[in-house]
C-alpha positions as CSV (number, residue, x, y, z in Angstrom):
1,X,92.7,149.2,155.8
2,X,90.3,150.3,153.9
3,X,88.9,152.9,156.6
4,X,91.9,154.2,156.8
5,X,93.1,154.9,153.6
6,X,90.0,156.3,152.9
7,X,90.5,159.0,156.4
8,X,95.0,159.2,154.8
9,X,92.5,160.4,151.6
10,X,91.3,163.2,153.9
11,X,94.3,164.5,155.7
12,X,95.8,164.7,152.5
13,X,92.8,166.5,150.4
14,X,91.9,169.0,153.9
15,X,95.6,170.5,153.9
16,X,94.8,172.2,151.3
17,X,93.1,175.5,152.2
18,X,90.6,173.6,154.9
19,X,88.4,176.2,156.8
20,X,87.2,173.7,160.0
21,X,84.3,176.3,160.3
22,X,82.9,176.1,157.1
23,X,82.4,172.2,158.2
24,X,79.0,171.5,157.1
25,X,77.6,168.3,159.2
26,X,73.8,169.2,158.9
27,X,71.3,171.5,157.9
28,X,73.2,170.9,154.1
29,X,72.8,173.9,150.6
30,X,72.3,171.3,148.6
31,X,72.4,173.2,145.7
32,X,76.0,174.4,146.5
33,X,77.1,170.6,146.2
34,X,75.5,170.6,142.7
35,X,78.7,170.1,140.5
36,X,82.1,168.3,139.0
37,X,84.2,166.0,141.8
38,X,85.8,163.3,141.3
39,X,86.2,159.9,143.2
40,X,89.1,159.7,145.9
41,X,88.2,157.0,148.1
42,X,85.7,154.4,149.0
43,X,85.4,151.7,152.7
44,X,83.4,149.2,152.6
45,X,82.2,146.3,155.5
46,X,82.4,144.2,152.9
47,X,85.6,144.9,150.6
48,X,84.2,142.6,147.3
49,X,80.9,145.1,146.2
50,X,83.4,148.2,146.2
51,X,86.2,145.5,144.5
52,X,87.3,145.6,140.5
53,X,84.0,144.2,139.1
54,X,81.7,145.1,142.8
55,X,78.1,146.6,142.1
56,X,79.1,149.1,144.2
57,X,82.2,150.5,143.1
58,X,81.0,153.9,141.2
59,X,83.1,157.2,140.3
60,X,82.1,159.9,140.4
61,X,81.9,163.0,137.8
62,X,79.6,164.7,138.7
63,X,76.2,165.6,142.0
64,X,72.8,167.8,140.1
65,X,71.0,169.1,143.2
66,X,67.0,168.9,141.6
67,X,64.0,171.2,142.0
68,X,62.1,168.8,143.4
69,X,64.7,167.8,145.9
70,X,66.6,165.0,145.0
71,X,70.0,164.6,144.1
72,X,71.4,163.0,140.5
73,X,74.1,161.2,140.8
74,X,76.4,160.5,136.8
75,X,78.6,158.1,137.3
76,X,81.2,155.9,135.8
77,X,81.7,152.2,135.7
78,X,81.9,148.9,135.0
79,X,79.6,146.9,133.0
80,X,79.9,143.8,131.4
81,X,83.7,144.7,131.2
82,X,83.2,148.6,129.4
83,X,83.3,151.9,131.0
84,X,79.8,153.4,131.8
85,X,78.2,157.6,132.2
86,X,75.2,156.1,134.1
87,X,73.2,159.2,135.3
88,X,70.9,157.6,139.0
89,X,67.9,159.7,141.2
90,X,67.7,159.9,144.9
91,X,64.3,161.2,146.2
92,X,65.1,163.0,149.3
93,X,63.8,161.2,152.7
94,X,62.8,163.0,155.4
95,X,65.8,163.3,157.1
96,X,68.8,165.9,156.7
97,X,71.4,164.9,153.4
98,X,69.7,161.5,153.0
99,X,68.2,160.3,149.5
100,X,66.8,156.8,148.8
101,X,67.7,154.8,145.2
102,X,66.7,151.2,143.9
103,X,69.8,149.6,142.8
104,X,71.0,146.4,143.5
105,X,68.5,146.5,147.0
106,X,67.7,149.6,149.2
107,X,69.8,152.5,149.7
108,X,69.8,155.0,151.1
109,X,72.3,158.0,150.6
110,X,73.4,159.9,153.7
111,X,75.4,162.7,153.3
112,X,78.3,162.8,156.8
113,X,80.2,166.0,156.3
114,X,81.1,168.8,153.7
115,X,82.5,172.7,153.1
116,X,81.2,172.4,149.5
117,X,84.3,173.5,148.3
118,X,87.3,171.3,148.7
119,X,85.5,167.7,149.8
120,X,82.0,166.0,150.5
121,X,81.9,163.0,152.3
122,X,78.5,160.0,151.7
123,X,77.5,156.6,153.5
124,X,75.7,154.6,151.1
125,X,73.9,151.7,153.3
126,X,72.4,148.6,151.0
127,X,70.6,146.7,152.0
128,X,69.9,142.9,149.5
129,X,69.0,140.0,150.4
130,X,68.7,140.6,153.5
131,X,72.1,141.8,154.4
132,X,73.4,145.2,155.1
133,X,76.6,146.6,153.5
134,X,77.5,149.6,153.9
135,X,79.9,152.0,152.1
136,X,81.9,155.2,152.6
137,X,82.6,157.2,149.7
138,X,85.4,160.7,149.5
139,X,84.7,162.8,146.4
140,X,86.9,166.1,146.3
141,X,86.1,168.9,143.7
142,X,88.0,169.9,140.5
143,X,88.9,173.3,141.1
144,X,92.0,171.3,143.5
145,X,94.1,170.2,141.0
146,X,92.5,166.9,140.7
147,X,90.2,165.9,137.0
148,X,91.0,164.8,134.1
149,X,94.2,165.1,133.6
150,X,95.5,163.1,136.8
151,X,92.7,160.3,135.6
152,X,93.5,157.6,132.5
153,X,91.1,155.3,131.0
154,X,91.8,152.3,131.4
155,X,87.6,151.0,131.0
156,X,90.1,148.1,128.5
157,X,92.2,146.2,132.3
158,X,88.6,146.7,133.9
159,X,88.8,149.5,135.9
160,X,87.4,152.9,134.7
161,X,89.2,155.1,135.6
162,X,92.0,155.3,137.7
163,X,94.6,158.0,139.4
164,X,98.0,159.0,137.2
165,X,101.5,159.1,139.8
């Protein structure tokens, strides 16, 4: 079901000015990934990890390409019932578009697809205590109508923010 929602989200986002020739699936220019992005949808093979209070439930705010080739992600997520902003640096691996970070286990973050302007998708593989968890995440750029004006803070209701209807 979650994968269906992720696909639907990508379909709706891509209906706006999508140019199939502009879609990048390899040889990424990470400097073009830098900027403000907003979480649209997540899917996982362990839904408990991305549901409310899940340790992998994060809402992205910004991605920075670093001079050393790494990426800095700025997230919002729940800590002890409070919505907090956290920056996490991922180190580049030898694989194109792949980054490593230690958080709740060993993680590989792989950029799957982007057009640098409209959307970006990531695959997170988390290995913790011998358990392998996969998360797919879809983010969109603020230029296409999704931004703070479409989000309301619900930090007192056990979630960082939720999209307005």
